[in-house]
C-alpha atoms as one frame of an Amber mdcrd trajectory, in Angstrom:
protein
   3.940   7.026  -4.470   4.838   3.509  -5.517   4.909   2.784  -9.217   3.365
  -0.497 -10.340   6.534  -1.368 -12.274   8.603  -0.972  -9.097   6.180  -3.144
  -7.168   6.228  -5.892  -9.802   9.985  -6.208  -9.300   9.569  -6.707  -5.559
   9.414 -10.102  -3.897   6.378 -11.285  -1.965   8.124 -10.637   1.364   8.989
  -7.083   0.342   5.391  -6.454  -0.670   4.131  -7.687   2.694   6.600  -5.428
   4.498   5.600  -2.412   2.395   1.946  -3.187   3.058   2.548  -3.252   6.817
   4.376   0.091   6.659   1.620   1.669   4.577  -1.090   0.391   6.935   0.815
   1.903   9.863   1.137   5.213   8.003  -2.563   5.122   7.129  -3.424   4.675
  10.797  -1.209   7.626  11.760  -2.732   9.794   9.031  -6.257   8.948  10.208
  -5.261   9.863  13.743  -3.758  13.166  12.564  -6.882  13.885  10.531  -9.119
  13.314  13.539  -7.080  15.760  15.628  -6.832  18.328  12.793  -3.042  18.044
  12.605  -2.845  16.702   9.048  -0.195  18.555   7.016  -0.747  16.932   3.607
  -4.327  15.737   3.102  -3.398  14.369  -0.322  -1.092  11.822   1.338  -4.155
   9.942   2.657  -5.272   9.288  -0.904  -1.778   8.280  -2.055  -1.375   5.776
   0.778  -4.810   4.282   0.158  -4.034   3.806  -3.531  -0.591   2.321  -2.823
  -2.226  -0.207  -0.501  -4.695  -1.086  -3.261  -1.852  -1.506  -5.770  -0.002
  -3.910  -3.494  -3.127  -5.932  -2.701  -4.007  -6.137  -6.402  -0.527  -7.368
  -7.248  -0.661  -9.949  -4.454  -4.030 -11.188  -5.742  -2.678 -11.452  -9.271
   0.330 -13.413  -8.084  -1.738 -15.873  -6.060  -4.161 -16.274  -8.966  -1.322
 -16.920 -11.389   0.248 -19.390  -8.980  -2.928 -21.414  -8.585  -3.624 -21.411
 -12.330  -0.353 -23.177 -13.089
């Protein structure tokens, strides 16, 4: 699980790359869930929240950039 403090220290490019990886993992987890092969159901929730954290941070950064 990504901590918000760790994400704040990341660059925009790193955040985009992490977001792509998490989206790919989310797709794989949904596929595993549909075929009843999911080992850790709690991981679905963690990935979804990590994606939300990254998107929130990106929104904050773009909002702060346009306000200046």
